[in-house]
C-alpha positions as CSV (number, residue, x, y, z in Angstrom):
1,M,-75.5,-26.2,-38.1
2,E,-73.8,-29.4,-37.1
3,F,-75.2,-30.7,-33.8
4,S,-72.7,-33.5,-33.3
5,R,-69.6,-32.5,-31.3
6,S,-66.1,-33.6,-32.3
7,T,-64.0,-35.8,-30.0
8,E,-61.9,-32.7,-29.0
9,Q,-65.0,-30.7,-28.2
10,R,-66.4,-33.5,-26.0
11,Q,-63.1,-33.9,-24.2
12,I,-62.8,-30.2,-23.5
13,T,-66.3,-30.1,-22.1
14,E,-65.8,-33.2,-20.0
15,M,-62.5,-31.8,-18.6
16,V,-64.1,-28.5,-17.6
17,A,-67.1,-30.3,-16.2
18,E,-64.9,-32.4,-14.0
19,F,-63.0,-29.3,-12.8
20,A,-66.3,-27.6,-12.0
21,D,-67.6,-30.6,-10.0
22,E,-64.3,-31.2,-8.1
23,E,-63.0,-27.7,-7.6
24,I,-65.6,-25.0,-8.2
25,R,-68.9,-26.4,-6.8
26,P,-67.4,-27.3,-3.4
27,R,-66.3,-23.7,-3.1
28,A,-69.4,-22.0,-4.5
29,A,-71.2,-21.4,-1.2
30,E,-68.0,-20.1,0.4
31,I,-67.4,-17.7,-2.5
32,D,-71.1,-16.5,-2.2
33,E,-70.7,-16.0,1.5
34,T,-67.4,-14.2,1.6
35,D,-67.7,-12.4,-1.8
36,E,-63.9,-12.7,-2.1
37,F,-62.2,-13.0,-5.5
38,P,-61.2,-16.7,-5.9
39,W,-57.6,-16.1,-6.9
40,D,-56.6,-19.8,-6.4
41,L,-59.4,-21.1,-8.7
42,V,-58.4,-18.5,-11.3
43,E,-54.8,-19.7,-11.1
44,E,-55.9,-23.3,-11.5
45,M,-58.0,-22.3,-14.6
46,A,-55.0,-20.5,-16.0
47,E,-52.9,-23.7,-15.7
48,L,-55.7,-25.6,-17.6
49,G,-55.7,-22.9,-20.3
50,L,-59.2,-21.7,-19.5
51,M,-58.4,-18.0,-19.2
52,G,-57.7,-17.4,-22.9
53,M,-59.8,-20.2,-24.4
54,P,-60.7,-18.7,-27.8
55,I,-57.5,-16.6,-28.2
56,P,-55.0,-18.0,-30.7
57,E,-52.0,-19.9,-29.2
58,E,-49.6,-17.4,-30.6
59,Y,-51.0,-14.8,-28.1
60,G,-51.0,-17.2,-25.2
61,G,-54.5,-18.6,-25.6
62,A,-55.8,-22.1,-26.2
63,G,-57.1,-21.5,-29.7
64,L,-60.5,-23.1,-29.0
65,D,-63.5,-22.8,-31.3
66,Y,-66.5,-20.8,-30.0
67,H,-68.6,-24.0,-29.4
68,S,-65.9,-25.3,-27.0
69,Y,-65.6,-21.9,-25.4
70,A,-69.3,-21.5,-24.8
71,A,-69.6,-25.1,-23.5
72,A,-66.7,-24.6,-21.1
73,L,-68.1,-21.3,-19.8
74,E,-71.4,-23.1,-19.3
75,E,-69.7,-25.6,-17.1
76,I,-67.8,-23.0,-15.1
77,S,-71.0,-21.1,-14.5
78,R,-72.8,-24.3,-13.5
79,G,-70.2,-24.4,-10.7
80,S,-70.3,-20.7,-9.8
81,G,-72.2,-17.9,-11.5
82,G,-69.7,-15.4,-10.1
83,L,-66.7,-17.2,-11.5
84,G,-68.6,-17.4,-14.8
85,T,-68.7,-13.6,-14.9
86,V,-65.0,-13.3,-14.0
87,V,-64.1,-15.4,-17.0
88,A,-66.6,-13.9,-19.4
89,A,-65.6,-10.3,-18.6
90,H,-61.9,-11.2,-18.8
91,I,-62.0,-13.1,-22.1
92,S,-65.1,-12.0,-24.1
93,L,-64.6,-8.3,-23.3
94,A,-61.1,-7.4,-22.3
95,C,-59.1,-10.0,-24.2
96,N,-61.3,-9.8,-27.3
97,M,-61.0,-6.0,-27.5
98,I,-57.2,-6.2,-27.7
99,Y,-57.3,-9.3,-30.1
100,E,-59.8,-7.7,-32.5
101,F,-58.6,-4.1,-32.5
102,G,-55.0,-4.0,-31.1
103,D,-51.8,-3.9,-33.2
104,E,-49.2,-6.5,-32.9
105,A,-47.2,-4.7,-30.3
106,Q,-50.3,-4.3,-28.1
107,K,-51.2,-8.0,-28.5
108,E,-47.7,-9.2,-27.6
109,E,-47.4,-6.9,-24.6
110,F,-50.9,-6.9,-23.1
111,L,-53.0,-9.7,-24.7
112,T,-50.5,-12.5,-24.1
113,P,-50.3,-12.2,-20.2
114,L,-54.1,-11.9,-20.1
115,A,-54.7,-15.0,-22.3
116,E,-52.2,-17.0,-20.3
117,G,-54.1,-16.1,-17.2
118,H,-51.1,-14.4,-15.5
119,E,-53.2,-11.1,-15.5
120,I,-56.9,-10.2,-15.2
121,G,-58.7,-8.0,-17.6
122,A,-61.7,-5.7,-17.3
123,F,-63.9,-3.6,-19.7
124,A,-64.9,-0.1,-18.5
125,L,-67.8,1.2,-20.6
126,S,-70.8,1.9,-18.4
127,E,-71.2,5.1,-16.3
128,A,-73.8,6.2,-13.7
129,G,-75.7,8.1,-16.4
130,A,-74.6,6.0,-19.4
131,G,-75.6,2.3,-19.2
132,S,-77.7,1.3,-22.2
133,D,-77.3,4.9,-23.5
134,V,-73.5,4.6,-24.2
135,P,-73.2,7.8,-26.3
136,S,-74.2,9.9,-23.3
137,M,-71.0,9.0,-21.4
138,E,-69.1,11.9,-19.9
139,T,-65.6,10.5,-19.5
140,T,-63.2,12.4,-21.8
141,A,-59.7,11.8,-23.2
142,T,-57.7,14.8,-24.3
143,R,-54.6,14.5,-26.4
144,D,-51.5,16.0,-24.7
145,T,-48.4,16.1,-26.9
146,A,-44.8,16.7,-26.1
147,E,-44.9,19.9,-28.2
148,Q,-47.8,21.2,-26.1
149,R,-46.0,20.4,-22.9
150,S,-42.8,22.0,-24.0
151,A,-44.7,25.2,-24.7
152,S,-46.3,25.1,-21.2
153,P,-44.9,27.2,-18.4
154,E,-44.4,24.0,-16.4
155,P,-43.5,21.3,-18.9
156,T,-43.9,17.6,-17.9
157,E,-41.7,14.7,-18.9
158,A,-42.6,13.1,-22.2
159,V,-43.8,9.5,-22.1
160,Q,-42.4,7.0,-24.7
161,D,-43.1,8.7,-28.0
162,G,-43.9,12.0,-26.3
163,D,-47.7,11.8,-26.7
164,E,-50.3,11.0,-24.1
165,Y,-54.0,11.1,-23.5
166,V,-55.4,12.6,-20.3
167,I,-58.5,10.8,-19.2
168,D,-61.0,12.4,-16.7
169,G,-64.3,10.9,-15.5
170,G,-65.5,7.7,-14.0
171,K,-67.1,4.3,-14.7
172,L,-69.6,2.2,-12.8
173,W,-70.6,-1.5,-12.7
174,I,-67.2,-2.7,-14.0
175,S,-66.8,-6.5,-13.5
176,N,-63.2,-7.4,-12.3
177,G,-62.6,-3.6,-12.1
178,S,-60.9,-3.6,-8.7
179,V,-58.6,-6.6,-9.4
180,A,-57.7,-6.1,-13.1
181,D,-54.2,-5.6,-14.3
182,T,-55.4,-4.3,-17.7
183,V,-58.6,-2.3,-18.1
184,I,-60.1,-1.3,-21.5
185,V,-61.4,2.2,-20.9
186,F,-63.8,4.1,-23.2
187,A,-63.8,7.9,-23.3
188,K,-64.8,10.7,-25.6
189,T,-62.0,12.1,-27.7
190,D,-64.5,14.3,-29.5
191,P,-67.2,15.3,-27.0
192,E,-69.2,17.2,-29.6
193,A,-69.6,14.1,-31.8
194,G,-71.6,12.0,-29.4
195,G,-71.3,8.3,-30.1
196,K,-69.0,9.0,-33.0
197,G,-66.4,10.6,-30.8
198,I,-65.7,7.7,-28.4
199,S,-62.3,6.0,-28.3
200,S,-60.9,3.0,-26.4
201,F,-57.6,2.8,-24.5
202,I,-55.5,0.1,-22.7
203,V,-55.1,1.3,-19.2
204,R,-52.7,-0.2,-16.6
205,P,-54.0,0.6,-13.1
206,E,-50.7,-0.1,-11.3
207,E,-48.7,2.0,-13.8
208,D,-50.9,4.9,-14.8
209,D,-51.2,7.7,-12.3
210,G,-54.8,8.9,-11.8
211,F,-56.6,5.5,-11.8
212,I,-58.7,5.3,-8.6
213,V,-60.9,2.4,-7.4
214,E,-63.7,4.1,-5.5
215,G,-65.1,0.9,-4.2
216,T,-67.1,-2.2,-5.1
217,E,-70.9,-2.8,-5.0
218,H,-72.7,-5.0,-2.5
219,K,-74.8,-7.1,-4.9
220,L,-77.7,-9.5,-4.8
221,G,-75.7,-12.2,-6.4
222,D,-72.7,-12.8,-8.7
223,K,-70.5,-12.9,-5.7
224,G,-66.8,-13.4,-6.1
225,C,-66.7,-11.2,-9.1
226,P,-66.0,-7.6,-7.9
227,T,-68.2,-5.0,-9.5
228,A,-66.2,-1.7,-9.2
229,E,-66.7,2.0,-9.4
230,L,-63.7,3.6,-11.0
231,R,-62.6,7.2,-11.2
232,F,-60.0,8.8,-13.5
233,D,-58.4,12.0,-12.2
234,G,-56.0,13.3,-14.8
235,L,-55.2,9.7,-15.8
236,R,-52.3,9.8,-18.2
237,V,-52.1,7.0,-20.8
238,P,-49.4,6.8,-23.5
239,A,-50.8,7.5,-27.0
240,N,-49.6,4.1,-28.2
241,R,-52.2,2.5,-26.0
242,L,-55.1,3.8,-28.1
243,L,-56.9,0.8,-29.5
244,G,-57.5,1.0,-33.2
245,E,-58.4,4.4,-34.7
246,E,-59.5,7.4,-32.7
247,N,-63.3,7.9,-32.4
248,R,-64.1,4.2,-33.3
249,G,-64.7,3.1,-29.8
250,L,-68.5,2.7,-30.0
251,V,-68.3,0.5,-33.0
252,Q,-65.6,-1.6,-31.2
253,A,-67.7,-1.8,-28.1
254,L,-70.9,-3.0,-29.9
255,K,-69.0,-5.6,-31.9
256,T,-67.3,-6.9,-28.7
257,L,-70.6,-6.9,-26.7
258,N,-72.3,-8.8,-29.5
259,G,-69.8,-11.7,-29.1
260,G,-70.0,-11.4,-25.4
261,R,-73.7,-12.1,-25.4
262,I,-73.0,-15.6,-26.5
263,T,-71.0,-16.2,-23.3
264,I,-73.6,-14.6,-21.1
265,A,-76.1,-17.0,-22.7
266,A,-73.6,-19.7,-21.7
267,R,-73.6,-18.4,-18.1
268,G,-77.4,-18.5,-18.1
269,V,-77.5,-22.1,-19.4
270,G,-75.0,-23.1,-16.8
271,I,-77.0,-21.7,-13.9
272,A,-80.2,-23.2,-15.3
273,Q,-78.6,-26.6,-15.5
274,A,-77.3,-26.3,-12.0
275,A,-80.8,-25.4,-10.7
276,L,-82.3,-28.3,-12.7
277,D,-79.8,-30.8,-11.4
278,E,-80.3,-29.7,-7.8
279,A,-84.1,-29.8,-8.1
280,L,-84.0,-33.2,-9.7
281,G,-81.9,-34.7,-7.0
282,Y,-84.0,-33.1,-4.3
283,A,-87.3,-34.2,-5.8
284,Q,-86.1,-37.8,-5.8
285,D,-84.9,-37.7,-2.2
286,R,-87.7,-35.6,-0.6
287,E,-90.7,-37.7,0.5
288,Q,-94.2,-36.5,1.2
289,F,-97.4,-38.6,1.6
290,D,-95.2,-41.8,1.7
291,Q,-93.5,-41.2,-1.7
292,P,-90.8,-39.1,-3.3
293,I,-92.2,-35.8,-4.5
294,S,-90.9,-36.7,-8.0
295,E,-93.8,-39.1,-8.2
296,F,-96.3,-36.2,-8.3
297,Q,-97.3,-35.1,-11.8
298,A,-97.1,-31.4,-10.8
299,I,-93.4,-31.8,-9.9
300,Q,-92.7,-33.9,-13.0
301,H,-94.2,-31.2,-15.2
302,K,-92.0,-28.6,-13.6
303,L,-88.9,-30.7,-14.2
304,A,-89.9,-31.4,-17.8
305,D,-90.4,-27.7,-18.5
306,M,-87.1,-26.8,-16.8
307,D,-85.2,-29.4,-18.9
308,T,-86.9,-28.4,-22.1
309,K,-86.2,-24.7,-21.6
310,T,-82.6,-25.3,-20.6
311,N,-81.9,-27.3,-23.7
312,A,-83.7,-24.8,-26.0
313,A,-81.5,-22.0,-24.5
314,R,-78.4,-24.2,-25.1
315,M,-79.3,-24.7,-28.8
316,L,-79.8,-20.9,-29.3
317,M,-76.4,-20.4,-27.7
318,H,-74.7,-22.8,-30.0
319,L,-76.5,-21.5,-33.1
320,A,-75.1,-18.0,-32.3
321,A,-71.7,-19.5,-31.7
322,D,-71.9,-21.4,-35.0
323,R,-72.7,-18.3,-37.0
324,K,-69.9,-16.4,-35.4
325,M,-67.4,-19.2,-36.2
326,R,-68.6,-19.3,-39.8
327,G,-68.1,-15.5,-40.2
328,E,-71.8,-15.0,-40.8
329,E,-73.9,-12.2,-39.3
330,F,-74.9,-13.1,-35.8
331,V,-76.3,-10.0,-34.2
332,K,-79.9,-11.3,-34.0
333,E,-78.8,-14.8,-33.0
334,A,-76.6,-13.6,-30.2
335,A,-79.3,-11.3,-28.9
336,Q,-81.9,-14.1,-29.0
337,A,-79.5,-16.5,-27.2
338,K,-78.7,-14.0,-24.5
339,L,-82.3,-12.9,-24.1
340,Y,-83.8,-16.4,-23.9
341,A,-81.0,-18.0,-21.8
342,S,-81.2,-15.1,-19.3
343,E,-85.0,-15.4,-18.8
344,V,-84.8,-19.2,-18.8
345,S,-82.1,-19.2,-16.1
346,R,-84.3,-17.1,-13.8
347,E,-87.5,-19.1,-14.6
348,V,-85.7,-22.5,-14.0
349,A,-84.1,-21.2,-10.8
350,N,-87.5,-19.9,-9.6
351,E,-89.0,-23.4,-10.2
352,G,-86.1,-24.9,-8.4
353,I,-86.9,-22.9,-5.3
354,Q,-90.6,-23.9,-5.6
355,I,-89.7,-27.6,-5.8
356,H,-87.6,-27.2,-2.7
357,G,-90.4,-25.6,-0.9
358,G,-89.5,-23.8,2.3
359,Y,-85.9,-25.2,2.2
360,G,-85.4,-23.4,-1.2
361,Y,-85.8,-20.1,0.5
362,T,-83.0,-20.8,3.0
363,K,-79.2,-20.7,2.5
364,D,-79.1,-24.3,3.6
365,F,-79.6,-25.2,-0.1
366,P,-78.1,-23.6,-3.2
367,A,-81.5,-23.1,-4.9
368,E,-81.7,-19.5,-3.7
369,R,-78.2,-18.7,-4.9
370,F,-79.0,-19.9,-8.4
371,Y,-81.9,-17.5,-8.4
372,R,-79.8,-14.5,-7.3
373,D,-77.1,-15.3,-9.8
374,A,-79.5,-15.8,-12.6
375,K,-81.2,-12.4,-12.3
376,L,-78.0,-10.5,-13.4
377,N,-78.2,-12.1,-16.8
378,E,-81.2,-10.0,-17.6
379,I,-79.4,-6.8,-16.8
380,Y,-75.7,-6.7,-17.9
381,E,-74.2,-6.7,-21.3
382,G,-77.6,-5.6,-22.8
383,T,-80.8,-5.6,-20.8
384,S,-83.6,-7.8,-22.0
385,E,-85.4,-4.7,-23.1
386,I,-82.5,-3.5,-25.2
387,L,-82.1,-7.0,-26.7
388,R,-85.7,-7.0,-27.8
389,N,-85.0,-3.7,-29.5
390,T,-82.0,-5.3,-31.2
391,I,-83.9,-8.3,-32.4
392,A,-86.8,-6.1,-33.7
393,D,-84.3,-3.9,-35.6
394,Q,-82.8,-7.0,-37.3
395,L,-86.3,-8.3,-38.2
396,L,-87.5,-4.9,-39.6
């Protein structure tokens, strides 16, 4: 692993860090308070090429390497954890699904506007009874052909090549779900086959009848990124929007989530760094017993541990990114990066509150927001418990 960054990688990180400091951080408290999707910031990021960072330029992306992508997402998350989730779900999940498994026509039609930032993407996998246990999902997709419809007493008009899938069911905890222009939906095309009978589809909420947003969750943190409940009531999707082969959806999802864990690690590192920066500044300004509290060894040890853990998490993140870039196996490394960065972000945010004392428990300071945003890292895209199972499986 090469630890020195290229000039281009440094410039990209510095550019995104400047954007985070000048545009995102001043808005973070407002986003947290209103919980409104920050359309203007997303548009600005699109202009900077940040909404399709690792996607090749031929499909509207910036063609960045995964080190640069992870570092950039860290900086975005340092500014706002919610905005970090918006970008991670859009790129790592929605865009990457189409890039990895879509055909050329699907990439040109659906991936390009996503990577350019003109549209928003979402990834609809989880259900109320199928979070970590993906094979137990109940959403189904039934093939409906023109031939079948012509034989029906009340035939319906054929769509494009005459074949459709009819999707019924629902999804829960879908980041960007209520604002997305393109949603990757997973459903069982062979319900009797369990996990081996799941397929994935490109769904267009504004175009496809039967796509219903039931509402969005009121969450502890991660504000600004809507987490939606979706329902599919006879949702008709043209057959040419099937991603890859039928019944390969679970394999696709696991591969996509594995790469996504690197960016959730980046979100964790960004939040941890924000909490450390805030605590460091406060400790140097706050005086007790006629001296800054940073002069007390107890505070110094907290800051030292916070910095050490944050840097260790950052190195695990880049190790996983490095193995992915080299085309090497990175399942264990991605799980370790996500696990460690998630727990470190919570621990560092917790110590940040402690250093702030009573002020840290109020909304007058951002310390409590960092803690609320950090907690989500241990839950989505693989809980810490599931990640420990994954790491153990790789070891054994």
